[in-house]
C-alpha positions as CSV (number, residue, x, y, z in Angstrom):
1,L,14.4,9.5,-21.6
2,S,11.2,7.6,-20.8
3,D,12.2,4.9,-23.3
4,R,15.4,4.2,-21.2
5,L,13.7,4.0,-17.8
6,S,12.1,0.9,-16.3
7,D,8.5,1.2,-15.3
8,R,9.6,1.3,-11.7
9,E,12.0,4.2,-12.3
10,R,9.5,6.1,-14.5
11,F,6.8,5.8,-11.9
12,Y,9.2,7.0,-9.2
13,V,10.3,10.0,-11.1
14,E,6.7,10.8,-12.0
15,G,5.6,10.5,-8.4
16,I,8.3,12.9,-7.1
17,Y,7.7,15.3,-9.9
18,R,3.9,15.3,-9.3
19,R,4.3,15.7,-5.6
20,Y,6.5,18.8,-5.9
21,H,4.3,20.3,-8.6
22,G,1.1,20.1,-6.5
23,D,-0.5,16.9,-8.0
24,V,-0.7,15.0,-4.7
25,V,-3.3,12.5,-6.0
26,G,-1.2,11.7,-9.1
27,S,1.9,11.4,-6.9
28,I,0.2,8.9,-4.6
29,E,-0.9,6.9,-7.6
30,S,2.6,6.8,-9.1
31,L,4.3,5.9,-5.9
32,R,1.8,3.1,-5.3
33,N,2.6,1.8,-8.7
34,V,6.3,1.7,-7.8
35,L,5.4,-0.3,-4.7
36,A,3.3,-2.7,-6.7
37,L,6.3,-3.4,-8.8
38,D,8.9,-3.3,-6.0
39,P,7.6,-3.4,-2.4
40,D,11.2,-2.9,-1.2
41,H,11.6,0.6,-2.9
42,I,12.5,2.6,0.3
43,S,12.3,6.0,-1.2
44,S,8.8,5.5,-2.7
45,R,7.5,4.1,0.6
46,Q,9.1,7.0,2.6
47,T,7.7,9.6,0.3
48,L,4.3,8.0,0.3
49,A,4.3,7.8,4.1
50,A,5.3,11.5,4.4
51,T,2.6,12.5,1.8
52,Y,-0.1,10.7,3.7
53,Q,1.1,12.3,7.0
54,E,1.0,15.8,5.4
55,L,-2.6,15.0,4.3
56,E,-3.5,13.9,7.8
57,R,-4.2,10.4,6.5
58,Y,-2.5,9.1,9.6
59,M,-3.5,5.4,9.4
60,E,-2.1,5.1,5.9
61,A,1.0,7.0,6.9
62,A,1.6,4.7,9.9
63,A,1.2,1.6,7.8
64,H,4.0,2.7,5.4
65,Y,6.2,3.9,8.2
66,E,5.8,0.6,10.1
67,E,6.6,-1.3,6.9
68,L,9.9,0.7,6.7
69,R,10.5,0.1,10.4
70,G,9.8,-3.6,10.1
71,R,12.3,-3.8,7.2
72,G,15.0,-2.3,9.5
73,V,15.3,0.9,7.4
74,P,17.5,3.2,9.5
75,L,16.2,6.5,8.2
76,G,15.7,9.1,11.0
77,N,12.9,10.7,9.0
78,S,11.0,7.4,9.1
79,Y,11.2,7.1,12.8
80,I,10.4,10.8,13.4
81,G,7.5,10.6,10.9
82,L,6.1,7.5,12.6
83,S,6.4,9.0,16.1
84,Q,4.6,12.2,14.9
85,T,1.9,10.1,13.2
86,Y,1.3,8.1,16.4
87,Q,1.2,11.4,18.3
88,A,-1.4,12.8,15.9
89,L,-3.5,9.6,16.4
90,G,-3.3,10.0,20.2
91,E,-1.2,6.9,20.6
92,F,1.4,8.5,22.8
93,D,2.9,5.3,24.2
94,K,3.6,4.1,20.6
95,A,5.1,7.4,19.7
96,I,7.5,7.2,22.7
97,D,8.4,3.6,21.9
98,V,9.4,4.7,18.4
99,V,11.6,7.5,19.6
100,Q,13.2,5.2,22.2
101,E,13.9,2.6,19.5
102,F,15.4,5.3,17.3
103,L,17.7,6.4,20.1
104,R,18.8,2.9,20.8
105,R,19.7,2.4,17.2
106,N,21.2,5.9,16.7
107,P,22.5,7.2,20.0
108,D,24.5,10.0,18.3
109,D,21.6,11.4,16.2
110,A,20.4,14.6,17.9
111,R,17.0,14.4,16.2
112,G,15.9,11.8,18.7
113,Y,16.4,14.1,21.7
């Protein structure tokens, strides 16, 4: 199978596999490799942001969530993750702004309420 995947695809699959099998360091490395090849790879950036958030590496998480936000990615998980990250950093005004933006863009999504 690996001979039929592009490097980007192989790194992504590797990153997800490693994350769910407890190799967080390896997962981060693989996902960063994806983003080096394709900065627009939304799934890799989302997974990397969530991983950093879980590790309480909030500044790194915020940077990736903000990149998704800046690209107009409409994923509710991105907005919620960013809001929670800002809350963990004590930046409550930013956390509220993120939720309000999410609600403006997605008024029918109950996760924002």
